[in-house]
Wavefront OBJ file of the C-alpha trace (Angstrom):
o trace
v -13.743 -71.987 -12.836
v -11.569 -69.295 -11.049
v -9.244 -68.863 -13.995
v -12.741 -68.043 -16.217
v -13.502 -65.663 -13.356
v -10.594 -64.003 -13.111
v -10.588 -63.539 -16.806
v -13.985 -61.956 -16.685
v -12.906 -59.460 -13.624
v -9.932 -58.792 -15.419
v -11.962 -58.158 -18.760
v -14.546 -56.002 -16.782
v -11.726 -53.989 -15.184
v -9.955 -53.259 -18.895
v -13.401 -51.929 -20.045
v -14.002 -49.600 -16.891
v -10.157 -48.277 -17.465
v -10.667 -47.518 -21.010
v -14.687 -46.339 -20.440
v -12.717 -44.193 -17.870
v -10.081 -42.627 -20.124
v -12.295 -42.428 -22.687
v -14.568 -39.803 -20.665
v -11.408 -38.212 -19.691
v -10.315 -37.737 -23.499
v -13.757 -36.425 -24.110
v -15.560 -34.447 -20.982
v -14.884 -31.684 -20.534
v -14.427 -29.954 -16.905
v -16.131 -27.543 -14.457
v -13.787 -25.163 -12.801
v -13.661 -25.475 -8.949
v -15.280 -21.990 -8.298
v -17.999 -22.941 -10.711
v -17.042 -19.815 -13.160
v -15.542 -21.675 -16.146
v -14.935 -24.636 -17.842
v -12.009 -26.276 -19.248
v -11.221 -29.175 -21.473
v -10.260 -32.634 -19.648
v -6.059 -32.580 -21.438
v -6.328 -28.765 -19.802
v -5.089 -27.387 -23.015
v -7.912 -25.053 -23.474
v -10.367 -22.892 -21.287
v -12.998 -20.568 -21.262
v -14.220 -18.231 -17.811
v -16.568 -15.549 -16.904
v -15.397 -12.941 -14.849
v -16.700 -9.695 -13.740
v -16.827 -6.541 -11.337
v -19.087 -4.521 -9.733
v -17.958 -1.263 -7.374
v -20.926 0.965 -6.086
v -19.484 4.083 -4.535
v -21.700 6.439 -2.332
v -19.309 9.635 -1.874
v -20.311 12.256 0.290
v -18.277 15.759 -0.229
v -17.255 18.535 1.949
v -15.840 21.239 -0.620
v -16.164 25.019 -1.055
v -15.174 24.849 -4.507
v -19.310 25.037 -5.508
v -21.625 27.837 -4.588
v -24.208 26.011 -1.803
v -22.715 22.764 -1.875
v -23.289 22.494 2.122
v -27.065 23.487 1.797
v -27.922 22.356 -1.207
v -26.027 19.248 -1.999
v -28.330 17.385 -4.778
v -28.215 19.959 -7.226
v -24.431 21.094 -6.060
v -21.364 20.253 -8.908
v -19.491 18.956 -6.390
v -22.118 17.557 -4.139
v -23.192 14.046 -2.466
v -22.916 11.308 -4.787
v -23.765 7.415 -5.223
v -22.450 6.150 -8.301
v -21.886 2.523 -10.457
v -18.120 2.845 -10.652
v -17.773 0.002 -12.639
v -20.027 -2.702 -14.113
v -18.184 -5.373 -16.119
v -18.477 -8.485 -17.603
v -16.383 -10.716 -19.690
v -14.202 -13.871 -20.406
v -11.034 -14.860 -20.451
v -9.359 -18.139 -20.937
v -6.518 -20.098 -23.229
v -6.665 -21.969 -26.401
v -3.990 -25.288 -26.405
v -2.279 -23.382 -23.583
v -0.147 -21.030 -25.218
v -2.319 -18.782 -26.510
v -4.553 -16.671 -24.105
v -7.101 -13.919 -24.368
v -9.528 -11.497 -22.534
v -12.055 -9.964 -23.653
v -14.315 -7.414 -21.337
v -17.167 -4.873 -21.765
v -18.297 -2.495 -19.346
v -21.659 -1.333 -18.647
v -20.764 1.784 -16.945
v -18.277 3.182 -19.982
v -18.285 6.636 -21.278
v -17.282 4.786 -24.067
v -19.364 4.078 -26.903
v -17.784 1.143 -27.623
v -17.989 -0.512 -23.909
v -15.192 -2.309 -25.210
v -12.773 -2.185 -21.518
v -10.488 -4.553 -22.862
v -9.571 -7.200 -25.357
v -6.169 -8.773 -26.220
v -4.671 -12.429 -27.402
v -1.426 -13.499 -25.674
v 0.846 -15.541 -27.373
v 3.602 -17.128 -25.121
v 6.464 -18.020 -27.162
v 8.263 -19.093 -24.254
v 8.910 -17.654 -20.771
v 10.620 -14.150 -21.056
v 9.278 -13.769 -24.419
v 4.943 -13.032 -24.824
v 3.476 -11.064 -27.574
v -0.262 -9.596 -26.488
v -1.973 -6.981 -29.278
v -5.198 -5.480 -28.548
v -6.452 -2.964 -25.928
v -4.905 -3.455 -22.764
v -2.583 -1.967 -19.895
v 0.201 -0.436 -20.658
v 3.380 -0.675 -19.105
v 3.685 1.991 -16.587
v 2.691 2.383 -13.211
v 2.305 -0.420 -10.415
v -1.112 1.565 -9.107
v -2.569 0.809 -12.851
v -1.057 -2.314 -13.274
v -2.599 -3.419 -10.112
v -6.299 -4.538 -10.598
v -8.802 -1.920 -9.714
v -10.427 -5.129 -7.428
v -7.086 -5.352 -5.463
v -6.054 -1.709 -5.591
v -5.201 -0.805 -1.647
v -7.379 2.351 -1.410
v -11.237 2.911 -3.333
v -8.957 5.328 -6.248
v -5.828 5.935 -7.436
v -3.247 8.531 -6.566
v -2.556 11.675 -8.208
v 0.346 9.451 -10.027
v -1.932 7.215 -12.027
v -2.975 10.522 -13.458
v 0.032 10.154 -15.812
v -0.446 6.730 -16.649
v -1.622 5.886 -20.520
v -4.245 3.056 -18.996
v -6.040 1.064 -21.311
v -4.902 1.246 -24.757
v -5.055 -0.086 -28.615
v -1.388 -1.555 -29.257
v 1.040 -4.548 -29.076
v 3.551 -5.368 -26.512
v 6.645 -7.346 -25.961
v 6.844 -9.051 -22.105
v 8.008 -11.508 -20.020
v 9.107 -12.623 -17.115
v 13.168 -12.849 -17.665
v 13.690 -14.899 -14.082
v 11.789 -15.543 -11.196
v 11.551 -12.083 -9.774
v 12.634 -10.080 -12.960
v 10.286 -9.132 -15.412
v 9.826 -6.766 -18.325
v 7.114 -5.002 -20.622
v 7.705 -3.123 -23.478
v 4.209 -1.678 -25.491
v 3.663 0.363 -28.496
v 0.076 1.919 -28.910
v -2.120 4.319 -30.354
v -3.439 7.472 -28.181
v -7.358 6.729 -28.992
v -8.559 8.772 -26.426
v -6.773 11.910 -27.877
v -9.258 14.940 -27.473
v -8.951 15.390 -31.478
v -7.002 12.217 -32.991
v -5.753 13.887 -36.534
v -2.835 11.607 -37.665
v -2.820 8.697 -35.106
v -0.242 9.751 -32.475
v 1.812 6.557 -31.354
v 3.008 6.328 -27.948
v 5.442 3.781 -26.053
v 6.297 2.430 -22.305
v 8.661 0.523 -21.125
v 8.686 -0.917 -17.539
v 11.450 -3.417 -15.591
v 10.711 -4.347 -12.390
v 12.682 -6.782 -9.812
v 11.858 -8.256 -6.585
v 15.301 -8.728 -4.497
v 13.350 -10.770 -1.946
v 12.877 -13.178 -4.638
v 16.423 -13.236 -6.542
v 17.864 -13.742 -3.056
v 15.417 -16.408 -1.929
v 13.780 -14.384 1.037
v 10.634 -16.006 1.587
v 7.721 -13.943 3.405
v 9.221 -10.966 1.777
v 8.752 -8.158 -0.899
v 11.541 -6.132 -2.583
v 10.465 -4.437 -5.446
v 11.994 -1.956 -7.313
v 10.447 -1.041 -11.015
v 11.582 1.942 -13.382
v 9.233 3.122 -16.203
v 9.473 5.234 -19.606
v 6.380 6.642 -21.379
v 6.962 8.981 -24.175
v 4.945 10.008 -27.516
v 2.891 12.383 -29.145
v -0.701 13.667 -28.613
v -2.457 15.319 -31.948
v -4.817 18.041 -32.121
v -6.152 19.110 -34.995
v -5.773 22.825 -36.683
v -7.847 25.050 -35.104
v -8.446 23.255 -32.443
v -8.831 23.622 -28.552
v -7.892 20.610 -26.079
v -6.294 19.800 -22.682
v -2.531 19.407 -22.556
v -3.239 18.039 -18.627
v -5.728 18.107 -16.601
v -5.594 16.894 -13.134
v -8.373 15.970 -10.863
v -8.558 14.829 -6.435
v -7.477 11.728 -5.624
v -11.032 11.204 -4.047
v -12.549 12.017 -7.415
v -14.117 15.297 -6.188
v -12.611 18.577 -7.520
v -12.100 18.286 -11.327
v -9.327 20.939 -12.811
v -7.363 21.140 -9.964
v -4.579 21.740 -12.440
v -5.443 22.192 -15.986
v -3.440 23.653 -19.170
v -5.171 23.781 -22.607
v -4.466 24.443 -26.417
v -5.776 27.743 -27.427
v -6.888 27.585 -31.346
v -4.035 26.231 -32.798
v -2.489 26.849 -36.680
v -5.117 26.699 -38.695
v -2.289 24.904 -41.771
v -0.723 22.157 -39.399
v -1.925 19.464 -36.740
v -0.498 20.436 -33.978
v 1.726 17.907 -31.945
v 2.259 17.555 -28.162
v 5.635 15.694 -27.310
v 5.135 14.129 -23.913
v 7.419 11.973 -21.779
v 7.142 10.771 -18.394
v 9.422 8.395 -16.211
v 8.421 6.913 -13.267
v 9.827 5.202 -10.023
v 8.287 2.528 -8.361
v 9.245 0.844 -4.052
v 7.430 -1.299 -2.711
v 8.585 -2.947 0.680
v 6.893 -6.065 2.554
v 7.669 -8.221 5.191
v 4.838 -10.508 6.588
v 1.351 -8.707 7.115
v 3.073 -4.961 6.619
v 3.481 -3.020 3.194
v 5.208 0.182 2.322
v 4.666 1.345 -1.645
v 5.897 4.395 -2.768
v 6.051 5.650 -6.589
v 7.308 9.100 -8.256
v 6.631 10.156 -11.835
v 8.013 12.882 -13.742
v 6.535 14.088 -16.626
v 7.073 16.643 -19.390
v 4.968 18.325 -21.750
v 6.695 20.045 -24.998
v 4.650 21.867 -28.055
v 5.031 24.616 -30.252
v 2.789 24.798 -33.665
v 4.441 26.208 -36.824
v 4.045 29.817 -36.080
v 5.413 29.220 -32.298
v 1.864 31.529 -31.281
v 1.048 28.303 -28.986
v 3.664 27.264 -26.902
v 3.831 24.488 -23.638
v 6.985 23.918 -22.347
v 5.707 22.220 -19.253
v 7.128 19.903 -16.087
v 5.098 18.065 -13.144
v 6.043 15.891 -10.529
v 3.930 13.473 -8.660
v 4.123 11.746 -5.717
v 2.835 9.312 -3.301
v 3.595 6.944 -0.116
v 1.536 4.323 1.137
v 1.439 1.708 4.091
v -1.233 -0.843 4.017
v -1.437 -3.633 7.086
v -3.285 -6.573 7.410
v -4.375 -7.292 10.944
v -5.592 -10.731 10.552
v -1.726 -11.257 9.144
v -2.420 -12.238 5.651
v 1.140 -11.755 3.932
v 1.803 -9.519 1.019
v 4.243 -11.925 -0.171
v 1.646 -14.802 -1.024
v -0.244 -11.057 -3.336
v 3.058 -10.281 -5.396
v 3.752 -12.138 -8.511
v 5.830 -11.158 -11.748
v 6.086 -7.619 -10.620
v 2.522 -6.837 -9.668
v 0.098 -7.107 -6.108
v -3.041 -9.373 -6.738
v -5.827 -10.187 -4.574
v -5.074 -10.751 -0.742
v -6.529 -13.957 0.303
v -8.144 -13.916 3.987
v -6.861 -16.561 6.030
v -10.667 -17.328 7.066
v -13.317 -16.179 4.918
v -16.249 -14.689 6.285
v -19.334 -16.335 7.365
v -22.331 -15.394 8.644
v -22.442 -18.849 11.305
v -19.241 -16.937 13.405
v -16.615 -19.242 12.014
v -14.671 -16.758 9.851
v -14.359 -12.575 9.596
v -12.282 -12.390 6.631
v -9.442 -10.145 6.365
v -9.273 -6.845 7.300
v -6.782 -3.787 6.861
v -5.616 -0.660 7.702
v -4.062 1.625 5.336
v -2.648 5.461 4.679
v -1.523 6.969 1.715
v 0.200 10.587 1.157
v -0.296 12.022 -2.590
v 0.923 15.160 -4.198
v 1.605 16.724 -7.561
v 3.569 19.853 -8.255
v 3.276 22.137 -11.741
v 5.829 24.880 -9.920
v 7.795 24.465 -12.914
v 5.054 24.783 -15.674
v 5.491 27.084 -18.364
v 3.095 27.626 -20.900
v 1.712 30.436 -23.009
v -1.830 28.454 -23.316
v -4.478 29.464 -20.517
v -3.582 27.460 -17.559
v -5.605 27.237 -14.541
v -6.469 25.845 -10.844
v -3.149 25.523 -8.195
v -0.003 24.633 -9.525
v 0.390 22.337 -6.338
v -2.164 20.050 -4.038
v -1.969 17.262 -1.602
v -4.269 14.678 -0.936
v -4.059 12.441 2.801
v -6.214 9.590 2.552
v -7.295 6.942 5.811
v -8.799 3.430 4.938
v -9.997 0.622 6.468
v -10.635 -2.636 3.885
v -13.195 -5.543 5.067
v -12.075 -8.132 2.717
v -15.204 -10.813 3.445
v -13.746 -13.368 1.015
v -11.357 -13.435 -2.493
v -14.466 -12.253 -4.424
v -16.239 -9.635 -2.134
v -15.240 -6.282 -0.017
v -15.858 -3.503 2.092
v -13.707 -0.060 1.332
v -14.556 3.217 3.821
v -11.898 5.964 2.766
v -11.556 9.539 4.141
v -9.335 12.009 2.412
v -8.200 15.671 2.678
v -7.056 17.740 -0.123
v -5.581 21.279 0.378
v -4.292 23.410 -2.294
v -0.996 25.710 -2.272
v -3.445 28.991 -3.626
v -7.379 29.520 -4.335
v -8.579 28.798 -7.627
v -12.240 28.950 -9.043
v -13.762 26.246 -10.069
v -17.917 26.694 -11.148
v -18.964 29.887 -9.028
v -16.860 29.608 -6.066
v -13.253 29.739 -5.331
v -11.933 27.312 -3.005
v -8.759 26.024 -1.884
v -9.304 22.524 0.080
v -11.988 19.143 0.120
v -12.951 16.422 2.209
v -14.273 13.466 0.622
v -15.892 10.512 2.758
v -16.380 7.455 0.192
v -17.824 3.667 0.784
v -17.633 0.946 -1.186
v -18.923 -2.325 -1.711
v -17.191 -4.651 -4.375
v -17.661 -7.718 -6.072
v -15.599 -9.607 -8.387
v -15.231 -13.008 -9.964
l 1 2 3 4 5 6 7 8 9 10 11 12 13 14 15 16 17 18 19 20 21 22 23 24 25 26 27 28 29 30 31 32 33 34 35 36 37 38 39 40 41 42 43 44 45 46 47 48 49 50 51 52 53 54 55 56 57 58 59 60 61 62 63 64 65 66 67 68 69 70 71 72 73 74 75 76 77 78 79 80 81 82 83 84 85 86 87 88 89 90 91 92 93 94 95 96 97 98 99 100 101 102 103 104 105 106 107 108 109 110 111 112 113 114 115 116 117 118 119 120 121 122 123 124 125 126 127 128 129 130 131 132 133 134 135 136 137 138 139 140 141 142 143 144 145 146 147 148 149 150 151 152 153 154 155 156 157 158 159 160 161 162 163 164 165 166 167 168 169 170 171 172 173 174 175 176 177 178 179 180 181 182 183 184 185 186 187 188 189 190 191 192 193 194 195 196 197 198 199 200 201 202 203 204 205 206 207 208 209 210 211 212 213 214 215 216 217 218 219 220 221 222 223 224 225 226 227 228 229 230 231 232 233 234 235 236 237 238 239 240 241 242 243 244 245 246 247 248 249 250 251 252 253 254 255 256 257 258 259 260 261 262 263 264 265 266 267 268 269 270 271 272 273 274 275 276 277 278 279 280 281 282 283 284 285 286 287 288 289 290 291 292 293 294 295 296 297 298 299 300 301 302 303 304 305 306 307 308 309 310 311 312 313 314 315 316 317 318 319 320 321 322 323 324 325 326 327 328 329 330 331 332 333 334 335 336 337 338 339 340 341 342 343 344 345 346 347 348 349 350 351 352 353 354 355 356 357 358 359 360 361 362 363 364 365 366 367 368 369 370 371 372 373 374 375 376 377 378 379 380 381 382 383 384 385 386 387 388 389 390 391 392 393 394 395 396 397 398 399 400 401 402 403 404 405 406 407 408 409 410 411 412 413 414 415 416 417 418 419 420 421 422 423 424 425 426 427 428 429 430 431
């Protein structure tokens, strides 16, 4: 009798195990955060992503007539801005093929496509990506807007190509050493007459990781951006146009093409060299970047010439008051999200993470040589102080106060100015 009971029990157990195994093979899983699905074998996944950044910007500037008394109609008056409103998906197919498609409802691009790419991971050191994605230049740019230390990026970032359509080889050569090489089309040129091509290359090393130094980041990055920008015959367009760090005054230094050669496409040769430094120990991070950008243009008649150089740089320091380590947020040459040690809770059980930050950012176009129209000030500097409250990994509130001064007064609109102050409050949700 006991033998029969044991046989029946064993049979029931085998059937239960078999049913469980079958379920694991045929039923997918919901990710822990509830925003994605993953197959039972872990080979395929799809995730829902999104971000909403809402800014309230208060400006005190002498660039527009009546700005202090009539800010609702002033060009540089107070504004409320949906800075980003994106929704997308990402995931993997058979683990080694990943993808991302993101649309931006707040985009000025008629396609509203923010990013759209496919990545083939042949080996860890050898990946191939194609589509629209961030090009390999500028640590600030490669850091997600969800995770940047300040509400807006610096003057340096305005020389980064950003998100463009192209192809890229990239990978992790060894832990602490990453590279990326890309070729792309400058689809956002004022007028694209012949599909101008550009390229970037970047190498980043974390010496702390190579030397097995925990809780530290010793980051050094070098990058190169080069290629051409086309302007069709007879057209007028921007060679370069800078705005202040806080997205206040626009065109603080600008140089444009005059009407070009009527018979030929005019091409601006451009190249930029970038240097990145980041030192982090525990809760303290020091980050700095510099870019030297060169522009060279001459049409067939040699009547429309640019031979200009602009230098830009910033130094920033950020301290996590609640003790979160920066080394936990750094991976493969880029800083990701800081995760609060305790998420904010209305019950009082958690306060989230708090950060204090300061950045000084500047540009210098003193060596710019051009026969084309040039306006604005050749030198400018912005100092920004900030405080960030990270309620949890998906929500934060940021407050920045920026002051910008220019070496020489210049005209924007109806008034001449040489300074501005901007206070910006951002509320942010991302998943």
